[in-house]
C-alpha positions in Angstrom: -3.3 -11.4 -3.6 -6.9 -11.4 -2.8 -9.4 -8.5 -2.5 -9.0 -8.1 1.2 -5.2 -7.9 0.9 -5.6 -5.4 -1.9 -7.9 -3.1 0.1 -5.7 -3.3 3.1 -2.5 -2.6 1.1 -4.1 0.2 -0.9 -5.4 1.8 2.3 -2.0 1.6 3.9 -0.3 3.1 0.8 -2.8 5.9 0.7 -2.5 6.6 4.4 1.3 6.7 4.2 1.1 9.2 1.3 -1.9 11.4 2.4 -2.5 10.8 6.0 -6.1 9.8 5.2 -7.7 6.4 4.9 -9.9 5.3 2.0 -13.5 6.1 2.4 -16.2 3.4 2.2 -17.2 4.6 -1.3 -13.6 4.5 -2.5 -13.3 1.0 -1.1 -16.5 0.0 -2.9 -15.0 1.3 -6.2 -11.9 -0.7 -5.6 -14.0 -3.8 -4.9 -16.0 -3.3 -8.1 -12.8 -2.8 -10.1 -11.0 -5.8 -8.6 -12.7 -8.6 -10.6 -11.4 -9.2 -14.1 -15.1 -8.6 -15.0 -15.1 -5.0 -13.8 -18.4 -3.5 -12.9 -19.4 -0.3 -14.8 -19.8 2.9 -13.0 -23.6 2.7 -13.8 -23.8 -0.7 -12.0 -21.8 0.5 -9.1 -24.0 3.6 -8.8 -27.1 1.5 -8.8 -25.7 -0.9 -6.2 -24.6 1.9 -3.8 -27.3 4.5 -4.5 -25.1 7.2 -6.2 -25.5 9.0 -9.4 -23.3 7.4 -12.1 -21.9 10.8 -13.2 -20.8 11.5 -9.6 -18.8 8.3 -9.6 -17.5 8.8 -13.2 -16.5 12.4 -12.9 -15.7 13.0 -9.2 -15.1 10.0 -6.9 -13.5 7.7 -9.5 -11.0 10.2 -11.0 -10.0 11.4 -7.5 -9.5 7.9 -6.3 -7.3 6.9 -9.3 -5.3 10.1 -8.9 -4.7 9.3 -5.2 -3.7 5.8 -5.9 -1.4 6.9 -8.8 0.4 9.2 -6.3 0.6 6.5 -3.7 1.9 3.8 -6.2 4.1 6.1 -8.2 2.5 5.1 -11.5 -0.6 6.0 -13.5 -3.6 4.0 -12.1 -7.0 3.7 -13.6 -10.1 1.6 -13.1 -8.8 -0.8 -15.8 -5.2 -1.2 -14.5 -5.7 -0.9 -10.7 -5.4 -4.6 -10.1 -2.2 -5.1 -12.0 -0.7 -2.0 -10.5 -1.4 -2.9 -6.9 -0.3 -6.5 -7.4 3.0 -5.3 -9.0 3.7 -3.1 -6.0 2.6 -5.8 -3.5 5.1 -8.3 -5.0 7.9 -5.9 -4.6 7.1 -5.5 -0.9 7.2 -9.2 -0.2 
C-alpha cells in the first residue's frame, strides 16, 4: 500500500462512517504521518502555515478519533500506518 492508496482508502472509510470527506489539512496530517520517519506537528505546522498547538490539540486529535471510529480500533499519529494497512489487507 502506498500513500495514495492510504489516502483514498482512509477517505472512503471516513465518508462511509460520517458522510464527510477528509479535509485538505487532515490529508496533509496523514501524509506527514505516513512515512516511518513521521514529521512532528511543529514541522507540519511550519510547512502548512498553521500554529503547532492548533494541529496538536485540535485537528490531530479530531482526525485520529474520526479514523478510530472508521477503522474500529484506536488510531493515533504513531500507529495510523499499521492500522490502515491492516484494514486494507482484510479488504483485499
